[in-house]
C-alpha positions, -999 to 999 in steps of 0.1 A, spaced: -523 -437 -96 -538 -444 -130 -571 -428 -121 -554 -398 -106 -533 -393 -137 -564 -396 -158 -578 -364 -142 -548 -345 -156 -554 -358 -191 -591 -353 -191 -587 -318 -179 -568 -308 -211 -581 -333 -237 -619 -336 -237 -627 -351 -271 -626 -388 -280 -620 -406 -312 -593 -424 -332 -557 -416 -337 -553 -380 -348 -527 -363 -370 -510 -334 -352 -503 -302 -370 -536 -302 -389 -550 -273 -367 -539 -251 -339 -554 -253 -304 -554 -234 -271 -529 -248 -246 -536 -260 -211 -508 -267 -186 -509 -288 -155 -485 -307 -132 -484 -341 -115 -463 -350 -85 -465 -385 -71 -439 -379 -44 -401 -375 -41 -395 -412 -38 -424 -425 -58 -405 -451 -78 -375 -473 -73 -351 -473 -103 -324 -499 -110 -298 -500 -83 -323 -491 -56 -324 -453 -65 -357 -438 -52 -369 -411 -76 -396 -386 -79 -424 -389 -105 -431 -353 -112 -438 -335 -145 -453 -305 -162 -478 -313 -189 -486 -291 -220 -517 -302 -239 -540 -290 -267 -575 -280 -256 -603 -299 -272 -580 -318 -296 -598 -348 -312 -584 -383 -311 -553 -398 -295 -525 -372 -296 -488 -379 -302 -466 -375 -271 -432 -358 -266 -412 -362 -234 -386 -336 -223 -358 -346 -199 -335 -319 -184 -299 -326 -176 -275 -325 -146 -281 -296 -122 -284 -288 -85 -314 -306 -70 -321 -282 -42 -315 -246 -33 -317 -225 -1 -309 -236 34 -274 -249 39 -269 -254 1 -259 -290 6 -271 -312 -23 -293 -341 -12 -325 -359 -22 -351 -354 -9 -343 -318 -2 -340 -306 35 -371 -290 50 -355 -255 46 -347 -261 10 -367 -262 -22 -363 -285 -53 -349 -267 -83 -377 -269 -109 -356 -276 -139 -385 -295 -155 -405 -262 -158 -378 -246 -180 -391 -257 -214 -422 -236 -218 -413 -223 -252 -412 -256 -271 -438 -272 -248 -464 -246 -256 -455 -245 -293 -459 -283 -297 -492 -283 -276 -505 -256 -298 -501 -279 -328 -517 -309 -312 -491 -327 -292 -491 -337 -255 -457 -327 -240 -446 -341 -206 -415 -324 -192 -402 -345 -163 -381 -339 -132 -349 -359 -126 -335 -344 -94 -332 -377 -76 -312 -392 -105 -289 -362 -105 -281 -368 -68 -272 -405 -74 -248 -402 -103 -219 -417 -83 -239 -449 -75 -241 -460 -112 -217 -474 -137 -224 -448 -164 -230 -415 -146 -267 -424 -143 -273 -425 -181 -294 -457 -179 -313 -444 -149 -323 -413 -169 -336 -436 -196 -355 -458 -172 -371 -427 -156 -384 -416 -191 -399 -450 -196 -415 -449 -161 -433 -418 -171 -445 -433 -204 -457 -463 -183 -479 -439 -163 -496 -428 -195 -501 -461 -212 -537 -465 -200 -547 -431 -212 -572 -430 -241 -560 -395 -251 -523 -401 -261 -509 -422 -289 -479 -440 -275 -471 -455 -309 -461 -420 -320 -436 -407 -294 -407 -382 -294 -380 -376 -268 -359 -345 -261 -331 -345 -236 -309 -316 -226 -272 -320 -218 -268 -353 -199 -305 -357 -206 -295 -361 -243 -277 -394 -234 -307 -402 -212 -332 -401 -240 -308 -422 -262 -307 -447 -233 -345 -446 -230 -348 -454 -267 -323 -483 -265 -340 -497 -233 -374 -494 -249 -363 -515 -278 -356 -544 -254 -391 -544 -240 -415 -571 -250 -440 -544 -261 -420 -513 -268 -435 -478 -273 -433 -463 -307 -404 -439 -301 -398 -424 -336 -378 -392 -330 -350 -383 -306 -335 -349 -301 -304 -345 -279 -300 -308 -270 -265 -295 -261 -258 -331 -253 -229 -350 -237 -217 -382 -253 -196 -399 -226 -209 -435 -232 -207 -434 -271 -239 -452 -279 -253 -453 -315 -289 -449 -324 -297 -463 -359 -332 -469 -371 -348 -438 -355 -349 -402 -365 -322 -382 -347 -315 -345 -346 -286 -330 -326 -292 -294 -316 -260 -276 -304 -251 -241 -293 -218 -229 -307 -212 -209 -275 -218 -238 -251 -196 -231 -221 -205 -263 -202 -203 -291 -228 -176 -269 -242 -160 -294 -266 -194 -300 -283 -189 -337 -277 -225 -345 -285 -214 -345 -322 -204 -381 -315 -241 -390 -313 -245 -381 -349 -211 -395 -361 -216 -428 -342 -252 -432 -354 -246 -425 -391 -247 -459 -407 -253 -470 -442 -279 -479 -450 -302 -464 -423 -339 -463 -424 -343 -430 -406 -329 -395 -411 -300 -380 -391 -292 -343 -387 -274 -317 -367 -282 -281 -362 -255 -256 -350 -269 -225 -334 -244 -197 -336 -245 -174 -305 -263 -200 -283 -249 -211 -249 -257 -242 -229 -281 -230 -201 -304 -206 -219 -324 -233 -236 -339 -239 -202 -355 -208 -186 -350 -223 -151 -312 -222 -158 -313 -186 -171 -305 -156 -149 -335 -133 -146 -360 -160 -155 -351 -188 -131 -367 -194 -97 -334 -208 -83 -299 -192 -87 -287 -194 -124 -257 -184 -144 -245 -178 -180 -222 -207 -187 -200 -189 -212 -172 -173 -191 -146 -162 -216 -138 -126 -227 -171 -107 -230 -158 -88 -259 -147 -118 -280 -170 -126 -309 -191 -146 -315 -199 -156 -279 -189 -127 -257 -219 -112 -238 -210 -77 -250 -210 -87 -287 -239 -85 -312 -233 -120 -324 -242 -135 -290 -279 -144 -286 -300 -131 -258 -319 -156 -237 -352 -148 -254 -336 -151 -289 -320 -185 -280 -353 -198 -265 -371 -187 -297 -347 -206 -319 -349 -236 -296 -387 -235 -298 -385 -234 -336 -361 -263 -340 -374 -285 -312 -410 -282 -323 -402 -283 -360 -383 -316 -357 -412 -334 -339 -438 -318 -362 -419 -332 -392 -412 -367 -379 -443 -374 -358 -467 -351 -376 -456 -355 -412 -454 -317 -418 -430 -317 -447 -426 -279 -445 -409 -283 -412 -385 -309 -427 -368 -281 -447 -352 -270 -414 -333 -303 -413 -324 -311 -449 -290 -295 -450 -300 -264 -471 -289 -242 -442 -250 -242 -440 -252 -248 -402 -273 -279 -407 -258 -313 -415 -282 -339 -428 -282 -376 -438 -314 -388 -455 -324 -425 -455 -332 -421 -492 -296 -419 -504 -270 -435 -526 -235 -434 -511 -209 -426 -536 -178 -423 -514 -175 -422 -476 -139 -411 -479 -128 -434 -451 -108 -454 -476 -81 -444 -502 -93 -427 -534 -74 -421 -567 -63 -386 -575 -48 -368 -605 -26 -338 -609 -13 -319 -580 -38 -333 -555 -32 -358 -528 -58 -376 -506 -49 -389 -472 -72 -410 -450 -68 -396 -415 -85 -391 -382 -81 -372 -350 -57 -347 -335 -30 -349 -308 -41 -351 -272 -27 -363 -239 -46 -396 -242 -34 -427 -262 -42 -425 -299 -73 -447 -306 -64 -449 -343 -26 -455 -344 -28 -470 -379 -40 -437 -393 -22 -403 -394 -37 -373 -375 -58 -350 -397 -43 -320 -380 -13 -314 -357 -33 -287 -338 -30 -296 -301 -63 -281 -289 -86 -311 -290 -115 -290 -277 -117 -275 -312 -124 -308 -330 -157 -322 -317 -156 -351 -342 -125 -364 -325 -126 -352 -289 -120 -382 -265 -151 -392 -246 -150 -393 -208 -156 -430 -201 -143 -445 -233 -114 -425 -247 -103 -455 -268 -133 -455 -291 -119 -452 -327 -125 -418 -342 -143 -414 -375 -119 -416 -405 -122 -390 -432 -100 -378 -461 -77 -347 -461 -73 -332 -495 -41 -312 -501 -33 -295 -534 -5 -274 -548 -21 -269 -582 -49 -283 -604 -60 -318 -596 -91 -339 -594 -109 -369 -579 -135 -386 -601 -163 -407 -585 -185 -427 -609 -222 -427 -604 -246 -456 -611 -279 -444 -599 -310 -465 -606 -334 -437 -597 -336 -399 -596 -323 -381 -565 -328 -344 -556 -294 -333 -544 -257 -342 -542 -243 -337 -507 -210 -341 -489 -196 -330 -456 -165 -308 -456 -145 -283 -436 -115 -261 -443 -83 -270 -425 -81 -246 -396 -44 -240 -403 -51 -228 -438 -65 -194 -450 -102 -190 -452 -120 -196 -475 -108 -228 -492 -122 -230 -527 -128 -259 -551 -151 -269 -580 -177 -297 -581 -182 -309 -617 -213 -329 -625 -209 -350 -657 -239 -366 -675 -240 -396 -698 -236 -373 -729 -203 -359 -716 -218 -325 -708 -209 -310 -674 -220 -283 -650 -195 -267 -626 -204 -256 -591 -181 -234 -571 -177 -243 -534 -161 -221 -508 -154 -235 -473 -150 -209 -446 -138 -212 -410 -162 -209 -381 -156 -178 -360 -137 -174 -327 -103 -172 -312 -79 -200 -301 -77 -187 -266 -115 -192 -263 -112 -228 -276 -124 -217 -311 -129 -218 -340 -144 -252 -340 -137 -275 -370 -170 -292 -379 -178 -311 -411 -208 -292 -426 -231 -303 -454 -225 -289 -489 -257 -294 -508 -260 -291 -546 -295 -294 -562 -294 -318 -592 -307 -307 -626 -300 -339 -646 -315 -373 -645 -285 -391 -660 -256 -383 -638 -225 -403 -648 -198 -390 -626 -188 -364 -600 -154 -347 -600 -139 -327 -571 -115 -303 -588 -89 -281 -572 -88 -255 -600 -97 -223 -581 -66 -217 -559 -30 -226 -562 -28 -243 -529 -52 -255 -502 -63 -282 -477 -97 -294 -467 -114 -323 -449 -141 -343 -467 -166 -371 -460 -198 -387 -471 -204 -379 -507 -239 -391 -517 -270 -386 -538 -301 -381 -517 -337 -369 -514 -350 -356 -481 -372 -382 -464 -387 -390 -430 -379 -426 -435 -393 -452 -411 -385 -464 -376 -368 -498 -374 -347 -496 -342 -371 -520 -323 -363 -547 -348 -325 -545 -347 -303 -572 -330 -293 -562 -295 -258 -567 -279 -253 -572 -242 -223 -579 -219 -227 -599 -186 -209 -593 -153 -179 -615 -149 -174 -638 -119 -148 -625 -94 -114 -642 -96 -85 -645 -72 -55 -624 -83 -28 -650 -80 8 -643 -86 9 -648 -124 -10 -636 -154 -46 -648 -157 -79 -635 -172 -113 -622 -163 -137 -635 -190 -168 -615 -200 -195 -630 -222 -209 -607 -249 -241 -619 -266 -266 -611 -294 -303 -616 -286 -307 -633 -320 -286 -643 -350 -282 -618 -378 -275 -623 -415 -251 -593 -414 -217 -590 -398 -220 -570 -365 -192 -552 -347 -190 -534 -314 -162 -516 -295 -153 -530 -260 -131 -511 -235 -123 -513 -199 -135 -482 -181 -140 -467 -147 -105 -455 -137 -106 -472 -103 -85 -503 -109 -47 -504 -108 -36 -506 -145 -6 -527 -134 -30 -554 -123 -60 -549 -145 -44 -544 -179 -64 -518 -200 -83 -534 -229 -96 -518 -261 -108 -541 -288 -134 -546 -316 -157 -576 -312 -169 -591 -345 -199 -614 -349 -200 -632 -382 -234 -638 -396 -252 -664 -375 -229 -660 -344 -245 -649 -311 -218 -654 -284 -183 -640 -279 -158 -640 -250 -137 -610 -241 -107 -617 -219 -92 -589 -197 -57 -597 -187 -49 -597 -150 -13 -595 -138 -10 -609 -103 17 -600 -77 27 -607 -42 19 -574 -27 -12 -570 -5 -35 -545 -22 -73 -537 -22 -95 -557 -43 -97 -544 -79 -131 -533 -92 -134 -524 -129 -159 -522 -158 -162 -533 -193 -183 -512 -216 -196 -516 -252 -200 -487 -276 -205 -478 -312 -221 -510 -325 -226 -515 -363 -257 -532 -376 -271 -536 -341 -278 -516 -309 -266 -521 -274 -289 -535 -247 -269 -540 -215 -237 -521 -224 -219 -521 -190 -206 -550 -169 -184 -553 -138 -154 -573 -130 -136 -579 -97 -101 -592 -88 -98 -605 -52 -65 -598 -36 -51 -629 -20 -18 -616 -6 -10 -610 31 7 -581 48 2 -543 50 -21 -531 22 -4 -509 -4 -26 -485 -22 -20 -472 -57 -27 -437 -69 -57 -438 -92 -49 -427 -127 -62 -392 -132 -89 -390 -158 -84 -360 -181 -112 -347 -202 -109 -320 -229 -136 -299 -214 -130 -265 -198 -127 -269 -160 -102 -297 -160 -108 -333 -150 -143 -345 -146 -175 -353 -165 -192 -320 -172 -226 -314 -187 -257 -300 -170 
C-alpha cells in the first residue's frame, strides 16, 4: 500500500530537499486519485470504509510540502439503480463522487505549493445510525487514516497540516484534530476550517487556528448552528486565532460542485427553497450568488486561510482580521477589557443587562439569566440555537444595552504594550429600528479623547424566511495613541436604542501558535449496567483528566440519545469542575425504578464545551436492566425537536 501510494506522490512531486515554505512561488497543478477499495479499512465500531481520494499537487515543487485534507459532509452514497442507499453500492449503482467537488480550492492551494487530499466518506455516511454521535468520531478517524497513508512520504510535511470539512464534515475535522491530540505522536494540525458546518456535539477547539466559513443563504444547516464552533472555542487566553466569515448570498451545496445542479455527476439540488423573489437569498434576486460566484469566494477564503496559517502569507491574513464587517476575529495577541458576560456599571439613561438566548420549545439551559430577546424564532439566533444532541449546553452570555437618553459605560485600560486595534462584537436588537447608533470614545492619559461613530445595522431577510439572522459581528477601530487610558461606550447619538455587545479587547492580528496537542484531555468511560430495582438508584460514570493541571477545568455533561424513558433515566445536565491537581470525578445519573416490565434502557452521557482542556473520549453509554416480570410495556420515545427547517432530525449534508 505504501509503495503504491508513493507512485501517486512521485508523479506530481519530483524534486527532493528539506521542508519548503508554500506560497513563495506558483506551480503547475497535477491531479490524480487513489482508491484502495470500498472496504479497505475498518473504523471503530466495525464500520468498513473506503480509502479513496483526489490529490491536487504542485508540479516540480521543491522540498516537503504542507498538506491540506478536505472532507465532504453527509450526502447520498450511491445513485442510479433502485435508489436504495447502501454501502458498497449495488452493481447497477455508482458511488456519488462528493470528494471530487472541491476543485476550485484544491487547484488554488496546489498552485501555491500545497498538497491537497480530498477524501471520500460514503461508507461513514451510510453508518451514521450505528454510532453514538452521528458518526462524528468516525469522520475524524477516517481523516487520520488518510494522513497515516502519507506518513512515509518524503514529499509532504505532516508537521504542517490543515483540515477543511464541509457540513457534518466540519464536525468531522474538529473530531480529527481532537483525536490526533491524543495520539502518542500526533500530526502537526495547525489550521481547521469548518465550512457551512453543523455543531451537534458542541466540541471546543482551543489552541489551533480556526476559521468558520458560513453561507447566509444556507438552506440545509438553516439555523447556522456552526456558529457554536466559534463561540465554544473562544477562550481567553488562546494561543491561536479564531475567525468567522459570513458569505452573503451563499447557500449550502454550491461550495461542492458535485452537489451543484448543472455541474454534478449525480442528481443535485439548490438547498435554498423559500420564495425565489425574496432578497437576499431568492434565486431570482441579484443578491443571490451563482454557483460559480460562490465557488470563487469559497476558493478565495479556503485557500487564503491555509496560506496564512500554514504558509505565513500575512497578506492573506487580512481576509480574517475583522476589517470586513462580515468577518469576526479573535487574535491570540489581545488584551481583554470586558467580555460583557458579567455586570458592568452604567451612567445616565443607559442600562446593561447580562442575558442569553431566546425562547424555544426546549428547556432553558440558562434559567438564571433573562432572555436577550423574546423573539420566538430560534432559527434567527445562531449563537443560541439548541444543538441536536445536547440542547442543555449553556448559551454564551452577553450584555444587552438599552438606553432612553445619553448614558455611558467606562472601561479602564491598563495595557503594557501597544496594540493595533480596539475590537468588540455587537449586533442591533432585531426588534429595534436599524441602524442603532452609538459613540466609542478613546481617552488617553492626558485626558484627550477621540470619538468614533458606530452604526449597527440589521442583516437582510424576512421573518417568514427565518431571517434576518442576529449575529454578533466585529467592530474594529484602529488605534492612533500609545497611551490609551479608558474606553467609553456612549449612547449620545439617538434618543433610544438597544443593542447586544460582547468581547471588548485590544488586539493585533497574529497567526499565534499551535498548542492543542499539549492541553489536558477529558474522557468519560462507559458505566457498568445496573439492575433497575424498584427504588431510586444511580448509574455512575467516571470522568478523568489524562494529567493534572494547574488551572481549574470545567466541562458540561448531559444525558443524550433520546431512547431511554425519562421517567426511569432522569435527564441530567451539569457542569463538572476539576480543581487544580484533580484528575477524577464521578457523575451520577439518577435511575427511578418501578414494578412495570419494560425494555432495558440504553442511554448516553456526553461531554461538551470544556474550558482549559479538550475532550478525548466525549461519549459513554449506560444501561439499566429491567428486572420486572409480566407483559412488556413500551413508552413513547420523546420527540427530538430541532430548530432546523424540515422538522425533527439532524440535518446537514
